[in-house]
Steps between C-alpha positions, in 0.01 A plus 500: 500500500421303187202281566508352153870456440585245238724228644864498387531315175715187521851492368606857575699704252564323176258215554420341172146550392410718796370771272619775732764655279402670180850495347689191616875516443639166382765547233857526622579764240214719625609468862864579414391797289303648787777433753739674260289815533601511865866430425536751217412783739850446642677467166824669609541260788426213261764623255754528782405150620548364148844661470604363839372157407687497167823630654489261796438193288743587221776547756416165657490329162851612408631276779477162320688642199779626727502163675559330164791735426652417840469125437658534155799668671570155646673257264372156594759224489794743491473636851524854367284771657495864394439636849486870400217418254317284756522773767401767246183318399421397858524861623279617214246232593495623862456863392220412258317278750525760780373775267220268388399432861490871587287578197276203582444636852411844360259330258328308781463815712363694203248227409378472860441876508335492157272208589395673823406815308307301241316299765428814701332652195315177421373461857393864504314451171330190640393682818388805302297263284329357807382848597329542161318166499128480573367353823381199301860393437566464873174313541630234260861461615649387827705761680782251556519423128526871416773544761680199355509671160646829625746331736609146405449525124674836467782377724542204263537744211751699703714190560489414133606850391781517757640151437363338186537797265875550569551125474325494165713786368812330633397172342441659159832687506689195626351272236567744214857586602583138582363392163714756317812405698448130432466573129838675508655194667355207303207475260523120503437478874192719452334212316424344839252778576312442177361192671457611862379862469181423301417223748539744790291775338214266403490340845513834687217652295287191553547509877440875528160468333401231748619671816332843471143378562631326812646826633174679419312237700749543787427875515125436497516245780720727709254785447211275604687395815578863587135592447383224733761593761392866490135405546580260784718747689226762471248255649709354782261607773206334326700185437598479867148584619364201305804279577560454127879528513551141385262551209691806380832325557378216281387740228828690516693174482319418177571846355858480619546151353361617167744793498795279602406231245472762225837644600660154514354400166626817331848493653539124459401513134728798441795342682516212252607739225835591656643145538399409146669807354805427716511150353505646147773741611713218637437302183640793304810505720559128453469527121732805495759309702491204261511711184762735650731207580471375144577843352796548742648168398457603136681829574201714409473674838726589794449387857448862609225547240332180614510629857358837393231331290396276790476803732299692242277200442425490873422870497291447187304207645479644853272790412280266299464285809442808716255630244293185550476585871435867420217396269331322791535807722392723214183296455423562867556873449284499185217325685527761777515783244189361333305531824628854556412603146155347536447726799626801305261406217195496724239751390486804732181675592349647184619853438268790559297595196676767288267780608477395866444789738630563849247490782519837673298655780317173559164543666423131544187429294536130409256305287493146361258432216418149376845368593581139414834338584662161549861401564418238241289681237290187456412493871378848602511584870345848479185501290331817374588688819391862543555725799539869571720660765443879521769732629558450871279190525597198711420186304524171687531179301401182681425146405614143545857392424559476128212729411729741312554777755875531461469453126305825489797674664734343244288647223476845659881517519542349150705212631282319248304648210131431473366282219203725431321802643657821633651633822522877536654746745356850488343403168827382341530140381795359696631335181555850361709627794857413591541210738740696716261788562210256544675305774622816671135602526450208739633417843475130561541297818493129439416206718855374443737755648836573339796665665860509379842499665544856620408739777146560618523852358601364158218246501230753586630766258546241223219632281564873537817672386628778723296401804634656820528338840212718619282376213581140585435553870160658432401204282619256767297682766182469293574129450550460878854364458702809609522406867624153418767641266620747764531215750765338283865582579559672164149633442434571134858396419432145619612258229240248385620165373373352175120529483499625858534156656634656821162662581150359539248470219277759661785749519586431136138570407505831686825605329346435159195703606731786597664473156158527335403795716816685404440455125171690527344396169142584409390137469560250777488121475499295818516128426423353841752752634440421867507122463822469702396743772345373822145605587606751768752670269247495219250689712764756593574586139143499368448873562841579351415291196168677460677837516745380238216386274314833516519687171643198320334243281555177690466137397501276806518124462402345829427159640417629848176679422511695825773720349290635213172591667553872432568456128295718263425196288561130545531279194433133556688299236430139419634306200636821344172693509347752740205325659413769756584866554415751771593627843556268794155562649325472162664166424423360843135602467476311170596175671692384193847369430677779692281442801594130494870585480476756780310290750712193419798687649319573824274197541731357762457808724 
């Protein structure tokens, strides 16, 4: 439909310097704050998750202390073992660990359910946002990149909420409780961590700052690859017709390699953090062992306390090591969240003016006065255009490709707002009426047909609530598609696959015509509506189309000039301006631009 679509801007969502997003989200604190808004809507589940997490980890952390008591029940060198004490502490350890495991399972199940609910709301918000965005947004972004945001990126957030968040809570609780327990055992042994903990924290923060841009780049490259794949799949017939499969394979290989390289670079850089933190953890253990042996020989600590301290030190260092890995995964989630939030921050279509009125009882008097418009304001496509379409008139708009014909339709429907001039319906400036009532005043059939996964009845009745089967059948009869529908095994209950790929293009065109007929608006726009219909079928529906157009104001964009000979007025558009206007016979008699266009189509006959 869009003759003057702007090409997708490189880089996709979150591309640095693209200039597509008015409010870029970059700070981690801002992203976390906005994600928290989704989480806090389920505060009771969060509180329960926190209680389960605390209980599960505290129970697990009692184990090393009990282990130390059991070891101290053994008298080394004397061969004396207090078996009742050993069994007592061992049984308590089993009970505590089993209870901890059960609570941990309940926590995991709860977090999975919570993350699914959060992601469901986030994905719904993202899709709802898409429905509010202007047509210009979709002209600038690849479909595959948008799909990548609402699928892959939100799934990444889901994984992080379900896995990383519980791990982070567990790590914090484990570190705090282990720290307290180690203090109760030996303050002297704690001196080891004065050296290793600051080293771990500084190193982890340094690596996290470096890895996030890499994960952002990975998301962008994946979005670009998805966008290219979506375009290529949609154009398979053309690619095969021109034997360009190898060319597209080569281009996809490059996109795929870029995505894989970005993924490898991010994961490889992030994976270095874990081994380094593990090294610092093992260094802590070695120093504890040396210092513990010295204190034991000096009689300052028991063997059971050393054992408990070592176990607690492993639990203390383990979460720090895990946290380094979580940080890497969290950076991936933050990069994904940034792209999602950028989408949510996109500016919707401007709201209706405060005193906007509803279009009611539309008669169909349409007028454009001195209209100027350009998709880029500095490069106007429509220049000082004026035209008048009285009630019930059939206005044909013709001209060479790129002349601005479809742009006029975009302006009539307010898919774009004009830069200057006025467009009125029944004397009302369309900027002073609600968009919803304005668009309901039109019935539009585009050159590019669109059908959705559903029955034929659902597709035809799409635009009209409460339409009956009889209504749909009458519309289909006028569009000359009823007999074909009845020839199908399930008739009007026949299920169409996505975009109606299981029927021909001509049949798709006729179904969209039936949908337009059923809506029965006072203004009709036909943007090359019979382009996918063969000549014989086109001739069969001409009378039906003329009957449909009677009493309605009609704008017909046509490339085949034979289809608009009966129009009340033909506008010849060139370079955004009307260069000729009149009836078919008047324009032919002038021998001007229209005459050249008309005879050029038949000069071979």
